[in-house]
N, C-alpha and C positions, 0 to 999 in steps of 0.2 A: 338352493342356500339364500336364504334373506340376513345382506351387517347390517349393520346396526342402524338409525337414520344417521346420527350425530357423526360420523363423517361422513367430508366433503371425497364423494371417490371422484374421477375422473379418468381417458381413454388417450395416458397417457402414458408411452411408454418411455425408459430414457432411450436415446440415443445411441449409437456401438459407436460414431466415429467422436474421435475426443471434433471440439468449436475452441479454434485457438485465442476469440475473445474470449469463454471466459478462464482457460490455460489463463494467460495473463493477467490474469483477473485475480485468479485462483495467487498464484507466485508476488505479486503484489500485497495479497490482501495478511500473506504467508511471513510477509516482509514484513508488514505493517505493526502483526502481532506480534512475531518478537519484540520489532524495536520497544514498543506496549511495554512486556514482563523488561526486557530492562532497565526499561526505564524507571522500572516496582524497582528493583532495587538495587537502582545508581539511586534512589529514594533515599533507599533504610542504610544507605552505608556502602558498601559490595560495592568491588573493583569490577567495573562492568568492562569488559574486552567488546569491541563492533562499534559504539550510537553513530547514532548519526551524525544527530548535534555539533553544534563548537561553539564554544563563549568568547567573546571580542571582550579586548581590555577595559571597553565599558562597563560589562555583564550584559550583556544582550542576548543572545541563543537567537540559535539558526539552526532550522533544523532541513536541509536537504532532503527530497523526498527520490530515494533510487528504485533502480530495475537493475534486480540485479547488483555491480558495480560502478551499474549507466542513474549521474543524476539524471532525473527528469526539468526538462522544460517548463514549468508549473504553471507560469503564460513569456509577455515574451521578453527578452532581457531577464524574466525573473524564476531564481536557481534555489530557492530558500524562505524559508515562512518566517517572518519573524518573531519572539516569541520572549512573555519577562521574568515568564518564573518554569519549572516545572510542573506543574497540572496543563500551565497551560498548550505545554508542549504536547505532551497526556492530552487533553483538547481535537488539539491538530491532531492528532492522526486521528484521533475519533475518529470526527468530520473525513481526515481523505476514506477514510477506511469505508465512512459511507457514498463518500465521491464516488468510489470504484465501484463497489456494488451498486448503483444505480448507471454506471459504465457512465459518467461524466471524465473518464482515465482512460475511456480507451484507442483511441487519435492518439494523444498525447502514448500510451505502449505500443498502438501500431506504427508510428513510427518509428519509436526508439527500435522492435522489436527487429526494423525493417534494417533500422539501421547499422546497428551489431548483427543485424544474417550480414549484408553486402559486406562487410570487415573477414566473414571468411569467405568469401567465396573474389577474395586479388588470387 
């Protein structure tokens, strides 16, 4: 049987075991997508629970990135992204989402996951 030549066919089959790296990425991406949707509802004036960001007394917005309930250390001693508008927060989340897909957060997610897992072994 001949298949349409416009399709790019490959010999890959879905692996039967779960890849922990992909699982951590997917968990973070799912949380980011929920935050993006929540921020859109917040912009429309809806009362939204569970938003990650907060606003200081000067009106500056700070957006931490969370893995579960744990705030990720994005760089040495830096836990939040500073934003001046809600739209900038959305853009920042889209950037983090893109970086996560490319694997830029894999080391951070692994160390955070290992730390969380070690708390259960005590």
